[in-house]
VOLOKE-406116 format. One record per atom (N, C-alpha, C, CB): residue in three letters; x, y, z. Coordinates in steps of 0.1 Angstrom, whole numbers, plus 2048, in hexadecimal, padded with zeros to 3 digits. Each point is the difference from the previous one (the first is absolute). Glycine has a CB too. Example, Ala and Ser with C-alpha at 12.3 -4.5 7.8 and 13.67 -1.06 7.14 Angstrom:
% residues 2
ala8847C784E
ala7F780C800
ala80980C800
ala7ED7F480C
ser80F8177ED
ser80980B800
ser7F880B808
ser80C7FA7EA
% end
This chain:
% residues 332
met8087F4800
met7F880C800
met80980C800
met7EE7F480C
thr80D8167ED
thr80880D7FF
thr7FF80880C
thr7FD8007E7
ala80D80981B
ala7FF80980C
ala7F48097FF
ala8197FF802
ala7E48057F1
ala7F48097FF
ala7F37F9804
ala80C80C7ED
leu7F37E780F
leu7F47F9804
leu7FF7FE80F
leu8017F47EA
val80A80981C
val8007FF80F
val7FC80D806
val8127EE7FF
ala7F381D7FC
ala7FD80D806
ala7F18037FD
ala8178087FC
ser7E47F57F9
ser7F28027FD
ser7F77F8809
ser8058057E8
ala7FE7EE81A
ala7F87F8808
ala80080580F
ala8047EC7F1
ala80781A813
ala80180580E
ala7F780D801
ala8177F6802
ala7E580F7F3
ala7F880D800
ala7F17FD7FE
ala81480D7F8
val7E77E780D
val7F37FD7FE
val7F97FE80D
val8067F57EB
thr7EE811816
thr7F77FD80C
thr7F47F77FA
thr80681680C
val7F77DF7FB
val7F57F87FC
val7F4804809
val80F7ED7F9
val7E6816801
val7F3803807
val7F77F47FF
val8028197FB
val7FA7E2810
val7F77F4801
val7F3805806
val8137F0803
cys7E280F7F5
cys7F3804805
cys7F87F4805
cys8008137F0
ser7F97EF81B
ser7F97F4806
ser7F4805807
ser8167F4803
arg7E08037FC
arg7F4802808
arg7FB7F2805
arg7F98157F3
asn8087E981A
asn7FD7F3806
asn8087F57F9
asn7E9807805
gly8247FC7FA
gly80A7F77FA
gly8087F8809
gly8018107EE
ala7FA7ED81E
ala8087F880A
ala8047F37FB
ala7F480C812
arg8047EE7E5
arg8037F27FB
arg80C8017F6
arg7E87F9803
gly81B8127F7
gly80A8007F6
gly80B80A802
gly7EF7FA7F2
ile810810817
ile80A80A801
ile80E7FB804
ile7EE80F806
val8127E7803
val80D7FA804
val8077FA7F4
val7F87FC818
ala8017FC7E0
ala8067F97F5
ala80580A7F6
ala7F17ED803
cys80781E7FB
cys80580B7F7
cys80D806804
cys7E88047FA
leu818800813
leu80C806806
leu80C7F6800
leu7F280F80E
asp80B7E47F4
asp80B7F67FF
asp8068017F2
asp7F57F1811
ala8028107E5
ala8058007F2
ala80880C7FD
ala7EC7F37F9
leu81081980D
leu80880C7FD
leu80D7FF808
leu7EB80D7FD
ala8157ED80E
ala80D7FE807
ala80A7F77F9
ala7F4804815
ala8077F47E2
ala8087F67F9
ala8048057F2
ala7F57EE80C
gln80981F7F1
gln8048057F3
gln80F8007FE
gln7EC80F801
glu8187EE7F3
glu80E8007FD
glu80780D802
glu7FB7EF7EF
leu7FE81C80E
leu80580D804
leu7F5806809
leu80E8037EB
pro7F47FE822
pro7F5805809
pro7FD80E7FE
pro8077EF810
pro7EC8157F2
pro7FC80E7FE
pro80680980C
pro7EB7F87F4
ala816815809
ala80480980A
ala7F680080C
ala80D80D7EF
ala7E77F280E
ala7F580180A
ala7F47F97FB
ala809815809
val7EF7E6801
val7F37FA7FD
val7F5808808
val80A7E97FB
val7EC81B7FF
val7F5807806
val7F37F87FF
val80B8177FC
val7EF7E580F
val7F37F9800
val7F580A804
val80C7EA806
val7EB8177F1
val7F4809803
val7F47F7804
val8098127EF
asp7F37EE81D
asp7F57F9805
asp7F38087FE
asp80F7F4812
asp7E98087E4
asp7F58097FC
asp7F37FC808
asp80B8037E9
gly7F5800824
gly7F47FE808
gly7FD7F2803
gly7F78137F5
ser8147E580E
ser7FE7F2803
ser7F97FE80E
ser8147FA7F2
thr7E57FB80F
thr7FA7FD80D
thr8067F3806
thr7EB80B7F8
asp8207F0801
asp8077F5805
asp80E804805
asp7F37F17F0
ala817806811
ala80D802805
ala80A8047F6
ala7FB7F0812
thr8018157E2
thr8098047F6
thr80C808805
thr7ED7FE7EF
ala81080E817
ala80A809804
ala8097FA80A
ala7F08137FC
glu80B7E680E
glu8087FA80A
glu80A7F67FB
glu7ED803810
leu80E7F47E6
leu8097F77FA
leu80B8067F8
leu7ED7F07FF
ala81081B7FA
ala80A8077F8
ala80A807809
ala7EF8047EF
leu80D80281D
leu809806809
leu8097F6806
leu7EF811805
arg80D7E37FD
arg8097F6806
arg8097F97F6
arg7EE7FC811
his8108067E3
his8087F97F6
his80F805800
his7EC7FD7F1
pro81E7F980D
pro80E804801
pro80480A7F5
pro8047EA809
leu7F48187ED
leu80480A7F5
leu7FE80E806
leu7F97F07EE
arg80081281D
arg7FE80D806
arg7FA80A7F6
arg8137FB810
pro7E28027EA
pro7FA80A7F7
pro7FA80C807
pro7FB7EE7F0
val80481D80A
val7F880B805
val7F17FD7FE
val8138117FA
val7E57F0810
val7F27FC800
val7F880D802
val8057E8808
leu7F381B7EE
leu7F780B801
leu7F17FB800
leu81180F7F3
arg7E77F7815
arg7F27FB801
arg7F680A7FD
arg8087F1811
his7EE80B7E7
his7F38087FE
his7F67FA80B
his8058057E7
glu7F6804820
glu7F67FB80A
glu7F47FA7FA
glu80881280F
val7F47F37E5
val7F57FA7F9
val8057FD7F2
val7EE80D80E
asn80B7E97EC
asn8047FD7F2
asn7FD80B7F6
asn7FB7E8806
arg80F81C7F3
arg7FF80B7F6
arg8027FC7F2
arg80880F812
gly7FC7E47EC
gly8027FB7F2
gly80F8007FC
gly7E98087FB
leu8197F17F9
leu80E7FE7FC
leu80680D7FB
leu7FA7EA7F9
gly7FE81F800
gly80680D7FC
gly80680880B
gly7F08007ED
ala80880181E
ala80480780C
ala80C7F9807
ala7E9809803
ala8177EA7FE
ala80A7F8806
ala80D8027F9
ala7F07EF808
arg8108107EB
arg80D8027F8
arg80580E801
arg7F97EE7F0
thr7FD81C811
thr80480E802
thr80780280D
thr7ED8077F2
thr80E7F3819
thr80680080D
thr80E7FA800
thr7EA7FF80A
gly8187F67EF
gly80D7F97FF
gly80A8097F9
gly7F47EA800
ile80881C7F5
ile8098097F8
ile80580B808
ile7F47FA7EB
ala80380C81D
ala80480C808
ala80B7FC80A
ala7E98097FE
ala8187EA806
ala80A7FC809
ala80D7FD7FA
ala7EF7F880F
cys8128087E3
cys80C7FC7F9
cys80A80C7FE
cys7F27EE7F5
thr81A80F80C
thr80B80A7FD
thr8097FB7F5
thr7FF808818
thr7FF7EC7E3
thr8097FA7F6
thr7FC8047F2
thr8047ED80F
asp8058117E7
asp7FD8047F3
asp7F57F77F9
asp8188097FF
leu7E87EB805
leu7F77F67FA
leu7F67FB80B
leu8127FA7EF
val7E280380C
val7F57FB809
val7FA7F37FA
val7FB81780A
ala8067DE7FD
ala7FA7F47FB
ala7F37FD808
ala8167F77F9
phe7E0803800
phe7F37FD807
phe7FD7F17FF
phe7F88187FA
thr8037E3811
thr7FA7F3800
thr7F67FF80B
thr8157F67F7
asp7E57FF80B
asp7F57FE80A
asp8027F5809
asp7F08097EF
asp8097F681C
asp8027F680A
asp7FE7F17FB
asp7F9811811
asp7FF7EE7E4
asp7FE7F27FB
asp8097FC7F5
asp7E9803806
cys8238047F9
cys8097FE7F5
cys80D7FA806
cys7F78137F3
arg8107E5805
arg80D7FA804
arg80A8027F6
arg7F37EE80C
pro81481E7F5
pro80B8037F6
pro80B7F5800
pro7FA819802
gly80A7E27F3
gly80C7F7800
gly80C808803
gly7F57F27EF
pro816807814
pro80D807804
pro80580A7F6
pro8057EB80C
gly7F98127E7
gly80580A7F6
gly7F680A7FB
gly80E7EE7F9
trp7E781480F
trp7F58097FC
trp80580E7FF
trp7EF7F180A
leu816814801
leu80480E801
leu80B8047F6
leu7F9800818
val8127F87E9
val80B8027F7
val7FC7FF7F1
val8107F8812
gly7E67FF7EB
gly7FC7FF7F2
gly7F880C7FC
gly7FF7E8803
leu7F981E805
leu7F880C7FD
leu80A80C7FE
leu7EC7F780C
val81D80A7FE
val80A80B7FF
val8087FF7F4
val801801819
gly8047F37E4
gly8087FE7F4
gly7F98047F3
gly80D7EE80C
phe7E680E7F3
phe7F88037F4
phe7FD80F7FF
phe7F67E9802
leu80881D80A
leu7FD80F7FF
leu80C8087FC
leu7EF7FD812
thr81D7FF7F4
thr80C8087FD
thr8057FD7F1
thr8067FF818
ala7F67F67E3
ala8047FD7F2
ala7F78057F5
ala80B7EC809
gly7E88177FB
gly7F68047F7
gly80080F7FD
gly7F27ED807
ala8118177ED
ala80180E7FC
ala7F2806801
ala8137FC7F1
gly7EB80E817
gly7F3807801
gly7F77FA80A
gly8038067E9
ala8007EF81D
ala7F77FA80A
ala80180780D
ala8027EA7F4
val7F2819812
val7FF80580E
val7F97F6809
val8008187F7
ala7FA7DE803
ala7F97F6808
ala8017F37F9
ala7F0811809
val8127E47FF
val8017F37FA
val7F87F680A
val8178057F5
gly7E47F0805
gly7F97F6808
gly8037F37FB
gly7EE810804
gly8107E5804
gly8037F37FD
gly7F47F77FF
gly81680380B
ser7EC7F07F1
ser7F57F77FF
ser7FB7FC80E
ser8097F87EA
val7EA806817
val7FA7FB80C
val7F97F37FE
val7FC818808
his8097DE7FE
his7FA7F27FF
his7F97FB80C
his8127FB7EF
ala7E57FC810
ala7FA7FB80C
ala8097F8808
ala7EB7FF7F4
ala815803819
ala8097F980A
ala7FC7F2803
ala806816809
ser7ED7E87F6
ser7FB7F2803
ser7F37FE7F8
ser80A801817
val7F37F27E7
val7F47FC7F8
val7F87F6808
val80D8047EB
asp7F17FE822
asp7F97F7808
asp7F1801800
asp81480080E
thr7E680B7EC
thr7F28017FF
thr7FD8037F1
thr7FD809818
ala7F67F67E5
ala7FB8037F2
ala80380E7FC
ala7EE7EF802
ala81081B807
ala80380E7FD
ala80E8027FD
ala7ED80780E
arg81C7F37FA
arg80E8027FE
arg8057F97F3
arg803802819
arg7F77F27E4
arg8047FA7F3
arg7FB8087F4
arg7FE7EA80B
tyr7F781D7F7
tyr7FB8097F6
tyr80980C7FE
tyr7E97F9805
ala81C80C806
ala80A80B800
ala80D7FC7F9
ala7F680A815
asp80E7EA7EE
asp80C7FA7F9
asp7FE7FF7F1
asp8067F3815
ala7EE80A7E7
ala7FE7FE7F2
ala7FE80E7F8
ala7F67EA805
thr80481F802
thr7FC80D7FA
thr80A80C802
thr7E87F8802
arg820807809
arg80980A804
arg7FA80E800
arg8127F27F6
pro7E4811814
pro7F980C800
pro80980C803
pro7EC7F3807
leu82080C7FF
leu80880B803
leu80B8027F5
leu7FB7FC818
ala8018037DC
ala8098027F4
ala80080F7FD
ala7FC7E97F7
pro80E81D803
pro80080E7FD
pro7F58037F5
pro819801805
val7E380B7FB
val7F68057F6
val8088047F4
val7EF807811
glu80E7F37E3
glu8078037F4
glu7FC80D7FA
glu8027E87FC
val80781E7FD
val7FD80D7F9
val7F47FD7F6
val818809803
ala7DE7FF7FD
ala7F47FD7F7
ala8048047F2
ala7F0805813
pro80C7F27E3
pro8038037F2
pro7F780C7FC
pro8057E87FB
pro7FF81F7FB
pro7FA80D7FC
pro7F17FE7FB
pro8178097FB
ser7E77EC7FE
ser7F37FE7FA
ser7F77F7808
ser80A8037EA
ser7E97FF815
ser7F67F8807
ser8007F27FC
ser7F2814802
leu8117E97F1
leu8007F27FB
leu80C7F9807
leu7F58077EA
ala816800817
ala80C7F9806
ala7FE7FE80E
ala80E80B7EF
arg7EB7FE818
arg7FD7FE80E
arg7F67F4802
arg803818804
leu7F47E77F3
leu7F67F4801
leu8087F37FE
leu7ED80F7F8
ala81C7F17FE
ala8087F47FE
ala8087FC80C
ala8018067E7
gly80580481F
gly8087FE80C
gly7F87FA80C
gly80F8127F9
tyr7E47F3808
tyr7F77FB80A
tyr7FD7F27FE
tyr7F7817803
val8067E57F0
val7FC7F27FD
val80C7F7802
val7F08087EF
arg81C7FC80E
arg80C7F8802
arg8027FD80F
arg80A80A7EB
ser7F480181D
ser8037FE80E
ser7F57F7807
ser80B817800
ala7E97EA7FB
ala7F57F8805
ala8027F17FC
ala7F1814800
arg8157E97F5
arg8017F37FB
arg80D7F9802
arg7EF8077F0
arg81C800814
arg80D7FA801
arg80580180E
arg8048057E8
ala8047F181C
ala80780180D
ala80A80B800
ala7FC7E8804
pro806820806
pro80A80B800
pro80E7FB800
pro7EF80E80C
val81A7FA7EE
val80E7FE800
val80780D804
val7FE7ED7EE
asp80E811818
asp80780C804
asp8058087F4
asp8067F5816
gly7FF8047E0
gly8058077F4
gly80E806803
gly7E98047F9
ala81A8067FE
ala80D807801
ala7FF80D808
ala8067F57E9
pro80681081B
pro80080D806
pro7FA80A7F7
pro8147FA80D
arg7E480F7F9
arg7F980A7F7
arg7FA80C808
arg7FA7ED7F0
ala80281D809
ala7F980B806
ala7F17FC801
ala8108117F7
val7EA7F2814
val7F27FC803
val7F980D805
val8067E8806
ala7EC8177FA
ala7F880B805
ala80080180F
ala7F27FE7EB
ser80F7F781C
ser7FF80080E
ser8067F4806
ser7EB80E7FF
leu81B7F380D
leu8057F5808
leu7F77FD80B
leu8178077FB
val7EC7F080E
val7F87FD80B
val80880380D
val7F47EE7F3
gly805817817
gly80780480C
gly8067F5808
gly7F0813801
ala80D7E17FC
ala8057F4807
ala80F7FE7FD
ala7EA7F6800
ser81B80F7F4
ser80E7FF7FC
ser80380C7F7
ser7FF7E6802
met807824805
met80180D7F8
met80B808807
met7E88007F9
leu8218067FE
leu80B809805
leu7FF80D7F8
leu80F7EC806
val7F181F801
val7FE80D7FA
val80B80A806
val7E77FC7FD
arg81E80D7FA
arg80980A805
arg7F880A808
arg80E7FE7EC
arg7F7806820
arg7F8809809
arg7FE80D7FA
arg80A7F4813
ser8008117E5
ser7FF80D7F9
ser7F48007F6
ser819804803
ala7E57F07F7
ala7F47FF7F6
ala7F3800808
ala80F7F37F0
leu7F180681B
leu7F4800809
leu7FC80E804
leu8067E9808
glu80481F7FC
glu7FE80D805
glu7FC8097F4
glu8117FD812
ala7F48017E2
ala7FC8087F5
ala7F27FF7FC
ala8177FE7F8
val7E37F680A
val7F27FE7FC
val7F67FF80C
val8087F47EC
asp7FD810820
asp7F880080C
asp7FD7F2805
asp7F78167F9
gly8107E0804
gly7FF7F3805
gly7F27F97FE
gly810807811
phe7EC7F07F7
phe7F47F97FF
phe7F480A804
phe80C7E9805
asp7E98147F6
asp7F4807804
asp7FA7FA80C
asp7FB8067E8
pro806801824
pro7FB7FA80C
pro7F17FD801
pro81280B80B
ala7E67FB7EB
ala7F27FE7FF
ala7FC7F27FB
ala7FD8197FD
ile80D7E07FC
ile7FD7F37FA
ile8037F680A
ile8068087E9
arg7F07F181C
arg8017F780B
arg8067F27FB
arg7ED80C80C
phe80E7EF7E9
phe8057F47FB
phe7FC7FE7F1
phe7FE7F6817
gly80B8057E1
gly7FC7FE7F2
gly80380C7F7
gly7EF7EF808
gly81C8117F1
gly80280B7F7
gly80A80B805
gly7EA7FC7F7
asp81B803815
asp80980A805
asp80D8007F8
asp7F67FF817
glu80F7F57E6
glu80C7FF7F8
glu7FE8057F2
glu8077EC80D
glu7ED8117ED
glu7FD8057F2
glu80080F800
glu7F37EB7FB
asp80781B80F
asp80080F801
asp80E805801
asp7E97FF80B
leu81F7FC7FD
leu80E805802
leu8077FE7F3
leu8007FA818
cys8007FA7E2
cys8087FD7F4
cys7FB8097F4
cys8047E8809
arg7F081B7F6
arg7FB8097F6
arg80680D801
arg7EA7F47FF
arg81781180D
arg80780D802
arg80F8007FE
arg7EE806810
leu8187EF7F4
leu80E7FE7FD
leu8038007F1
leu8037F3816
arg7F58067E3
arg8027FF7F1
arg7FE80E7FA
arg7F97E8800
thr7FD81F805
thr7FD80E7FA
thr80C809803
thr7E77FC803
ala81F803809
ala80A809804
ala80E7FC7FA
ala7F3805815
phe8107EE7EA
phe80D7FC7FC
phe8017F87F3
phe8057FF818
gly7F07FF7E1
gly8017FA7F3
gly7FB7F2800
gly81380F7FB
pro7EB7EB7F9
pro7FB7F27FF
pro8087F5805
pro7F58097EC
asp8187FA816
asp8097F5805
asp80280280F
asp80C7FF7EA
ala7ED80981D
ala80280380E
ala7FC7F4809
ala7FC8187FB
val7FB7E0801
val7FB7F5808
val8037F37F8
val7EE80E80B
arg81A7E97FB
arg8057F47F9
arg7FE7F4809
arg81180E7F3
phe7EE7E6806
phe7FD7F3806
phe80C7F77FF
phe7E88037FB
ala81D7F8810
ala80B7F7800
ala7FB7F1803
ala810813808
pro7ED7E57EE
pro7F97F3802
pro8097F6808
pro7F48057EB
asp8197FD815
asp8087F6807
asp80180280F
asp80D7FE7EA
val7EE80E81A
val80080280F
val7F37FC805
val80F8147FE
val7F17E0809
val7F47F9804
val7FD80280F
val8037F07ED
leu7F1812817
leu7FC80180E
leu7F47F7802
leu808818802
ala7F77E1809
ala7F57F7803
ala7F5807808
ala8107EC7FF
his7E48127FD
his7F5807807
his7F67F6806
his8028147F0
glu7FB7ED81C
glu7F67F7807
glu7F28057FE
glu8127F9811
phe7E88037E4
phe7F28057FD
phe7F67FB80A
phe8068007E8
asp7EF807819
asp7F57FD809
asp7FB7F27FC
asp7FA818804
pro8037DF806
pro7FC7F27FC
pro7F27FF7FC
pro8107F880F
arg7E88137F1
arg7F17FF7FE
arg7FD8057F2
arg7FC803818
arg7FA7F67E1
arg7FC8037F3
arg7FA80E7FF
arg7FC7E87FB
arg7FD81C810
arg7F980D800
arg80A80C7FF
arg7ED7F680D
asp81F8077F7
asp80A80B800
asp8048037F1
asp8097F9817
val7F67FD7E0
val8038027F2
val7F680B7FB
val8087E87FD
leu7EC817806
leu7F68097FB
leu80180E807
leu7F17ED7FB
arg813812812
arg80280D807
arg80B8087FA
arg7F87F6815
arg8138037E8
arg80C8077FA
arg7FC8057F2
arg8107F180E
ala7E98077EA
ala7FD8047F3
ala7F780C800
ala8027E87F9
arg7F4819810
arg7F780B800
arg80880D804
arg7ED7F1806
ala81C80D804
ala80880C804
ala8098057F5
ala8007F7817
tyr8068007E1
tyr8098047F5
tyr7F78067F5
tyr8117EF806
gly7E380C7F9
gly7F78077F6
gly7FD80E803
gly7F67EA7FC
arg808819811
arg7FE80E804
arg80D8087FE
arg7EF7F9811
gly81D8017F1
gly80C8067FD
gly8028037F2
gly80A7F5813
asn7F28027E4
asn8008027F2
asn7F880D7FC
asn8037E77FC
ala7F181A80B
ala7F880C7FD
ala80780D803
ala7EC7F2804
arg81A80E808
arg80880C804
arg80B8047F6
arg7FB7FA818
thr80C7FB7E4
thr80B8037F6
thr7FA8047F3
thr80E7EF80B
phe7E780B7F0
phe7F98047F4
phe7FC80F800
phe7F87E87FD
arg80281C80E
arg7FC80E801
arg80C80A801
arg7EB7F880C
ala81F8047FB
ala80B809802
ala8088017F3
ala8017FA818
ser8007FB7E0
ser8088017F4
ser7FA8087F5
ser8087EA806
gly7EB8187FA
gly7F98087F6
gly7FD7F77F3
gly80B815809
ser7F77DE7F8
ser7FE7F77F5
ser7F18007FC
ser8157F2806
arg7E980D7ED
arg7F27FE7FC
arg7FC7F27FE
arg8028167F5
val8087E180C
val7FD7F17FE
val8017F980D
val8098017E8
pro7EC7FB81E
pro8007F980D
pro8077F27FE
pro7EB80D808
pro8197ED803
pro8067F27FF
pro7F57F77FA
pro80F804814
leu7F57F57E2
leu7F67F77F9
leu7FF7F3807
leu80580B7EA
arg7EF7F181A
arg7FE7F4808
arg7F27FA7FB
arg80E808814
pro7F27F27E0
pro7F37FC7FA
pro7FB7F3805
pro80680D7ED
phe8027EA817
phe7FC7F2803
phe7F480080B
phe8177F87FA
pro7EA810811
pro7F5800809
pro7F38057FA
pro811803812
leu7F08067E5
leu7F48057F9
leu7FA7F57F7
leu80A817800
val7FE7E17FA
val7FB7F57F8
val7F87F6809
val8148037F0
leu7F27FA81C
leu7FA7F7809
leu7F3806805
leu8167F6806
ala7EA8177FE
ala7F4806805
ala7F58007F5
ala80E80F80F
ala7F67F37E5
ala7F68007F5
ala7F97F37FE
ala80D8127F5
cys7FB7E380D
cys7FB7F27FF
cys7F67FE80B
cys8157F87F5
leu7EF80C817
leu7F77FE80C
leu7F38077FE
leu8147FD80F
leu7EC80F7EC
leu7F48087FE
leu7F87FA7F5
leu80B814808
ala7FB7E77ED
ala7F97FA7F5
ala7F97F3805
ala81080A7F0
gly7F67F081A
gly7FA7F4805
gly7F2802807
gly8177F8803
leu7E6814800
leu7F3803806
leu7F57FE7F5
leu80A810810
arg7FA7F07E3
arg7F77FE7F6
arg8027F47F8
arg7FE8187FE
trp80F7E5800
trp8047F37F9
trp8097F8809
trp7FE80C7E9
arg7FC7E981C
arg8077F880A
arg80E7FB7FA
arg7EA7F980A
ala8178057E9
ala80C7FB7FA
ala80C809803
ala7F27F57EE
ala80B818814
ala80B80A803
ala8067FD80D
ala7F48117F3
trp8057E9816
trp8067FD80D
trp80A7F47FE
trp7EB80780C
val8137F07EB
val8097F67FD
val80D8067FB
val7ED7EF7FB
val81181B7FC
val80C8077FA
val80880780B
val7F38037EA
ala805803820
ala80780780B
ala8087F6809
ala7EE8127FF
ala80D7E2802
ala8067F6808
ala80D7FB7FA
ala7EA7FA809
val8168067EA
val80C7FA7F8
val80A80B7FD
val7F17EF7F6
ala80A81E809
ala80980B7FB
ala80C802808
ala7EC80A7F8
pro8147F5816
pro80D802807
pro80B7F67FC
pro7F2809813
val80A7EB7EA
val80A7F67FC
val8068047F2
val7F47EE80D
leu8048187EB
leu8058057F2
leu80880D801
leu7EC7F47F6
leu80F815813
leu80680D800
leu80D800809
leu7EA80A7FD
tyr8167ED80D
tyr80C7FF809
tyr8047F1800
tyr7F981480F
pro80F7E87E7
pro8027F27FE
pro8077F980C
pro8028057E8
pro7FA7EE81B
pro8077F980B
pro80F7FF7FF
pro7EB7F3802
ser81A80D7F1
ser80E7FF7FE
ser80880B807
ser7FB7F57EA
arg7FE817818
arg80680B807
arg8037FD80F
arg7F58107F0
phe8037E6815
phe8017FD80E
phe8057F2803
phe7ED810804
gly81A7EB7F3
gly8057F2801
gly7F57F6800
gly81280980D
gly7E47FA7EB
gly7F57F67FE
gly7F580080B
gly8107F37F4
arg7F1817816
arg7F680080B
arg7F48077FB
arg812800811
leu7E37F97ED
leu7F48057FA
leu7F980A809
leu7FD7EB7F4
pro802813819
pro7F980A809
pro80780E7FF
pro7FA7ED80F
phe8138137EE
phe80680D7FF
phe7FB8097F5
phe8147F680A
cys7E68047EB
cys7FA8077F5
cys7F5809806
cys8067EE7EF
tyr7F280D81A
tyr7F5807805
tyr80580A80A
tyr7F17EC7FD
leu81981180B
leu80680A809
leu80680C7F8
leu8057EE811
ala80180F7E4
ala80580B7F7
ala7F58097FB
ala8137F17FA
ala7E2808802
ala7F58087FB
ala7FA80980C
ala7FB7EE7EF
ala80480D81D
ala7FC80880B
ala80A80B803
ala7F47EC809
glu8198117F6
glu80A80B803
glu7FF80B7F6
glu80F7EE80A
asp7F080E7E9
asp7FF80A7F6
asp7F3809802
asp80C7F07F0
ala7E9809814
ala7F4808802
ala80180980C
ala7F37ED7F6
ala81480F815
ala80280880B
ala80980C7FD
ala7FE7EC80F
thr80C8127E8
thr80880C7FC
thr7F880A7F8
thr8147F17FF
leu7E380A7F9
leu7F78097F8
leu7F7807809
leu8027F17EC
val7F880881E
val7F780780A
val80880B807
val7F27EA802
gly81A813803
gly808809807
gly80280D7F7
gly80B7ED80E
phe7F98107E6
phe80280B7F7
phe7F48097FE
phe8117F27F4
leu7E380880A
leu7F48087FF
leu7FD80880C
leu7F77EF7F0
gln80B80B81C
gln7FE80780C
gln80980B802
gln7F97EB80A
gly8148137F2
gly80A80B801
gly7FD80B7F6
gly8117F0807
val7EA80D7EE
val7FC80B7F6
val7F5809805
val8077F17ED
arg7EF80881A
arg7F4807805
arg80380880D
arg7F27EE7F6
ser81980E811
ser80280780D
ser80780D7FF
ser8027EA80A
% end
């Protein structure tokens, strides 16, 4: 490792956001303590927890700075609190349910310092375990993938949507993206200050998209980049209902980004509309209900999920929840 890389890694503060994360905060801090190049500081923001999150963090050998919100204020506010406590040139973000590998921090730092024009980089987020159906679904669909740069034409956007609905995700090559995820993200503090950081009004879903949109506007199309070889393990919620909760929240975040960007083309999500039309048509023609029952298998092929047929229907419900969240966000 070069001396410059060692110096850069030593100039990083890691901000860990947590709410009722007692089950995971120790493992997350253990992973940060095992980094090949340890951070200069770790800040844990306890966002209104009612469990022992803060106490466990304070007792950890890593000796993180622990900041507490007396009431839950949301991820945007938690990350804002964490940034305010940082004095280093670089700020990394992760969450209590994440397990960064030993090379996570040095990988992000190396990618950022090597990338011309980059002010923010993020890595791949994979499922840490597959012991429940919801976690196996997360392993197959990778919900915490970066948001790709939208093609200029509506037809190209539609084609991208169809591909993503029908194919298993792949990390691909290093590239500029529209948005990263806060579970695995490194940003220059000067860039955060230049765009006023995260929006504390965004409680969950879309806070990263909002930040990255402003970073790209201020610093150019290559400002936000994805490093696929830097992998972090995420302990997803074991319940199926959390899949729909997360999808709805990110749909509302999509609406905020859509309004803020001034785009005239909303995110295209036609498959739920096709299913809804079949269900409505079934009120008059019963055969349409048969089509609605079969359609998820055709629109979201089992091959995308390793042949697991029930996941086709969960994907349809997730897509619909995202659309519902978007419509709610547009109306609010």
